[in-house]
N, C-alpha and C positions, 0 to 999 in steps of 0.2 A: 502495503496499501504505502504511496507516496502520499509522503508532508505536505505540507505547504511551507513558503518562505517569509521571514519577515524582509523589512530590508529601510533601511534609516534613507529617507532620499532630500533632497532641496529643491520645491522649485519656485518656480514664479504664478507672483499672482497672471494671470488673465489681465487684468486691466489697465494693470501701473508698474508690474513686474515685480510687485516689495517680497523679501525672499523669507523665502517657510521654509522647517522642515515639516517631512513628514515622515509617517510610520505607514506606507507599503505591505500587502500580505498577500502572494506571486503564491499561483498551484505549482506542479513540478513544468508545465509544460508554458509556465513563463507569461500566465490568462493573473491580471490584476480580481482578485478576489473581492478586496475591500483597502482604504483606504483615511490615516485619520490626520491633520494637521497639529501638531506636539509644540510650537510656537504659536504665542498670545494673536488673536485678530485678526484667525482666515478661518476659512473653513476649507472643506472638496469639493471639491462643484463636479456632479456624475458623470462618468463616462469608464464607456469598458475597457477603455482599450487601459486606457496611466493615467496616473493621478497625472486631475491637476485641483489649481487652487485657486480662493481670492479672496481678500484684504471682507472682513467685514461690514465694513462703511462703501461696500457698492449697492448700487439698486442691482436691483433682481435684473436692470433692461439691461444696465452697460456691463454682468456677466453676464446675460442675456447673448447680446453682440456683441464680446470678445469674445467668447467660447464659438458662437459664424462660422468669425473671425478665424480665427488656429484653426477651425477643420475643415472650410472651404485652402488656406494657406498648404493641409495638410493633403486634402489634394489634390490642389498645381505638383505639390510637392510629388508626389507615388505617380504620376502621369510628366510628368520628368522623367523622372526616376524607367519607369518603363517604355519614352520615343526613344531613351538610349540602351536599352536593350538592340 
C-alpha cells in the first residue's frame, strides 16, 4: 500500500505574489490530496493539480480573476510545449 507524502513548500499569492509557507499532501504518484497555508493571513485556493494560495485581504473577485489568468497562462505554456515537439 502506498502512502501519502507531506511536503513543505513556498508559494506566492495569486494576486500579489506575497510568499506563504504551505504544507501539501501528495499521493505516491504525485497527485495533490490537500494543502494548508501555515503562514498567517493566507489561504489555499482550490486547484486539483498543485497548491495555490491567496492573501486573506484580497476579495473573492480578485482571487477568481487571478486564478483564471493563472490557468490561461498554463494552458498557453502547455500549448507552446506541444508545438515544440
